N, C-alpha and C positions, 0 to 999 in steps of 0.2 A: 339699317337705313335702306329705303328702296334703291334697287339697282337701276341705273340709267345708262344710256349709250353715251360713250365718250370717244374722242379722238385725240391722238397725240399730235401736237403741234408745237411751234415756238411762241412764247409769249411775246405779244405784239405783232404777230404774223397775221394769218388769214383771218382770225376772229377779230382782230383789231381793225382790219380793213372792212369787215362787215358792219362795224359800228360807225365807220366814218372817222375814227380817232386817229390822229397823227401821233399818238404817244407810243413810244417803244420802251417796254419795260425791261426787266431782267432777261437777257438773252440766253435763257436756259430751258431746256425741255421741261414741260409739266403736263399733267393731265388736265384737259379742259373740256368743258360741257359742249356738246354739239348743239348749236342753236339753229332753229328753223330760219330760213332766208326770207321770211315774210317782210315785205317792204314796211318800214316804219313810217307812219304818217306824222309828221311833226305837229305837235299839238298847237291849237290856237294859243294866243297869249295866256300865260298862267295868270292866276289871280294876283292883284296888286297888294291886297290887304289880307293878311294871314293871321291865324292864331293857333298856337300849339295848345293842345288840350289833353290832359291825363284822364283816365277813365274815372267815371263815377257810376259803379255798377249798381248802386242802390237807387239811382234815379229812375223815375218812371217815364214812359213815353211822353207824357204831358210836360215833365220837367225839361225834357230835351226840346220839345217843340217851343215852349216858351223861350228857352236860351237861344235857339236858332232864329226865332223870330227877332229877338232882341239884336243878335248879331247882324242880321240883314238890315235892320233899321239904322244901325250906326255905320254901315258900309263894309263890314267884314265880307270878303268874297271866297275865302278858302279856309278850311279847317284841317289841322294836322293832329288827328287822334292817335295817341300812343297805343299801339296794338300788340307790340312785342318788345319787352324790355330785359331780354336775356334769360327769362324763365318760361313760364307757360305763355300761351298765346290768347289773344282776344279775337281770333278769327279761325276759320277752318284751316287746319294744318295737318299734313299727313303723317308727320313723325313726332312732332313735339306735343306735349299735353296741351289740350284746349280747355282753358278755364271757362270761357263763355264766348259765343259768337256774337260779341257786342258790336264789332265793325258791321256786320251784315244787318244788325238790328238798326243802327243809327243812319246807315247809308240812305235809305228812302226818305227818312225824316229830314236829313240835311238837304237832300235834293228838292224836297218840297218847298224849300226856301231858297232855292237857287244857290245854294252853298256848294263849292267843290270840295270833294273829300279826297285827301292825299294821305294814305296811311303811313304813320310814323313808326319806323322799326330800328331798333338798335342793331348794329351791324356786327361789330367785332367782340363785345363781351358775351360770355356764356356762363350762366349761373344755375341752369337747370341741373338739379342734383344727379339724376340718373345719367345724363349726358357727360357731366363732369367725371363721374366715376368710370364710365365706360371708355372715355377718350382722353386720359391724362396727357398723352403725347400731342394733343392738339394745341396746347396752350403756349403762350409766348413766354420767354425766359429772359430775365435781366442779366446785366453784366456780371453779377455775383453767382450766376448759374441757378438762380431761384425761379421756378415756374410760377406764373401768375395765379394759378388756381389753388396753390399752397401759400404763396407769399404775395398776395395782392397789394399793390401800392396805394397808400392813402386810406382807401376805404374797402370793405369786404367785397363789394360787388365788381371791383376792378379786375375781374378774371377775363383778361383779354386773350383772344385766340391768336395763333401764329399766322401771319399773312402768307407765309411760304409754304404751309402745309396744304397739299393737293386735296385732302379730305375736308379740310376747313374751307377752301375756295368752293368746293361742291355744296357744303352745308350752307354757306352764306348765299349762294346762288339759289338753292332750294327754297330758302325763306323768301327771296324775292319772287320766285316762281309761285309760290302758295298765294302771295298777294296778287300777283299778275292774273291768276286764274279767276279772280273776283270780278265778273264781268262788268258791273256797274261802278266799280272803283275808278276814280278820276286820275289817280297817280300814287307813285311810291316815293316816300321821303325817308332818306337814310339818316341815322345819327350814330354817333361813336364810330365813325369810319376812320379809325386811327388806332395808335397804340397809347399806353398810359403817358401822362404829361411827364416829360423828363425834367421840366422846369414849370411849376405852377405859376399862374398869373400873380403878380406882386402882392395883391391884397389878400390872397388866399393862404399864402405861406405861413403868416402868423397864426392862422386858424388851426394848422397842423404842427405848430411849434417848430418849424423848420426854416432854415435859410438856405436857398438854393442859388449860390453864386457861381455854380458850374454844373455840368452834367455828372451827377453822382451815380455810381453803378447800380444802386438799389432801384433807381428810377429809369434806368437806361435800357431800353428794349428795341428790337427783338433780337436776342441771341440764341434762339431755339436752334436745334441741330439742323433742321431744314434749311434755314437762312444761312447758317454758317457753311453748310456744304455747298449751296448754290454760290455764295460769294467766293469761296475758295476755288471753285471751279473756274470762275471768271477771272479772279485776280491773283490766285496762287497763295493766298494767305488765309488763315483761320482768323476771323475778326476777334476772337476771344483772345488771341495772342497779342493783339494791339494793346491790351491792358488799358491803362489811364489815358493812353494816347488815342484811343478809339474815337471819342468825340471830334477830334481834330482831323480825322481821316475823311477827305472829301469823297472818295469813292464809296466808302462804307456808309456815309451819310446819305448819298444819293441812292445807293442800292436800297436803303430801307424806305425812303420816300416811294421809290418805284415798286416796292412789294405791296404797299397799300394801294397805290394807283392801279397796280394790276388786278387787284380784287374788284375795284370799282369798274374799270374800263373793259376788262375782259370777262367778267363774271356777272356783276349787277347790272350794268347797263345793257349788254345784250339780252339778258333775261327779261328785263322790263320791256324792252322794245320788241321781243318776241310776242308779248302780249299787247303791244301797241299802247303801253303806259309811259307817260312822261315821269321822269325821275330827277329828283332834286336831293339836296343834302344840307343839313345844319353843319357848319364848319367853323374852325377857329381862326380868329385874326392872327394869333401867334402860331401859325401852321408848322413852323419848324419844330416847335417843343412837342408836337404830337405826331411827327412824321406824316404830315398831311398836306401834300403839295397839290392842293385841290385845284389850283389854277390849270392843272394838266388833266383834269377829269372831264370826260365827255357827257356832262349832265346837261339837263334842260334849264336848270336855274340853281341859284346858290343862296342860302340863307345864312350868312356869317353871323355868329352869335356876338354881337357888338355890345357886350355887357360892360360898360365903361367903368363901373364901380370896382369891378374885379382887378381892373388894371390902374386904379387910382387916377383916373382920367375924368374929364368933364364931357358934356354932351357934344361939344365941338369935335371931340376925338372920333365920334361915331362917323361924322362926314369925312374925316381924314382917312378912316379905314375903308369907307366905301370907294374913295378915289383910288386907294392903293389896290384894292380888289379889282376894280375895273381896268387899271393899268396892267395887272398881271394877266387878266383874262382877254386882253385886247386881240380881237380877231375879226376883222372887217367882214370876212365871209361867213362867219358863224358866231355872231355875238351872243353873249350869254348874260341873262338878266341877273341882277343882284338885289336882294331884298334885305334891308337892315333888320337884324333880329334885336329886339328891344326887351330888356329885362325889367319888368315893371317895378319890382322893389327898388331899382336904382333910377327909375324915371317916374316921379310922382305925377299925379293928374295935371298939375299945373304946368308940367314940363313936356307933356305928350306932344303938343303942337310944335314946339321948338325942336324936338327930336325928329319928328316927321319932316319938318321943313328942311333941316340940316341934311337929312338923308336925301330928299328930293333934290335939293340944290347941288349935291354931290354926284348925282347920276344914278341914285337908286331907282328902281322901278316901283318900289313900294316898301312895305315893311311887314314885320311879323311880330306878334306879341307873345311873351312868355309870362305867364300863361293864363288860362281861363280862371284858375283858382284865385288869381290876384285881382280879379275884376270886381271892385267895389262900385257902388252907384256913382261915385265921383268919377272913376275911370270910364264907365259907360258914357257918362255925359261928355267927358273931355274927348273920347274917341269920336262921338257923334259929331262934335264941333269940327273935328279935323275933316 
């Protein structure tokens, strides 16, 4: 990997002050990336109506033009194209294999229809074969001592990285930097900024034939050596020695929230702002279950995935979660917008207007739809009426 200049500092110290974040993470020395002190120009208001879209590499330029024109007509303002999903990239990258420079291809097309483009990247999973083989020590470890790249939870791609590993922090920041260098890109959107689900949403548990009535060790992360060493340094105990009592230990729980927050606030955010890019994230409503204390993140906006069907809830629940999110994010001096993430398979066309209205009445700035592949003619019509 390309060598870059680093400085030794305390997490949450000088670099956190540069970002304007009040978050103080694990008080342990670590290697951090030196970030240029170029003043960050806070963006104009972000788009209110977003859509996530996964790549269609066989589409022609005319296919994309027709789709972007249709988006513009129904009021979509921002697109979130997935350009990195833990394997090769769909944009120019200095170290990962590049499958196609698809992002660079669609940027001018989207802009020609006044659509903002915020590149959607996976943050903590890594599935690229060469990188996995080269860096087995990078991966998160569960309470059974099993690393995620050899024993991924639930599905094969759940090869999550260790948030305490200095080289992982560098790697994640380098991915943000590669996107930041794309001059015409409007923003960067983080996904999978977390650890594996220690407890799945209720409706998903039967799919995997499991019952999770507590935090079981095979799903409980991260217990990698770096995290254990840092926690022991602070608290005088190896968290692995806590055994089945580990989930109840408040210090260990908060430490793990902080390790993920550190990656966001002290690596991703400063790197995006070095290139003057707004940065947002797709986040979980059940944040405790994925070690994702996102109300402590210094981002420009949040798109919580309020997929009510996975939680056995109705559309009214979407509004309840928006209110909870805004309450956690409350900061009069630095308000953070929330956009309801709507899962179209759980929101039929006839219910789109209700889901949007519930979101708006609860304080959401707008909404985001998952995803383009689900848009039938009925959906296009319903979105246009909204």
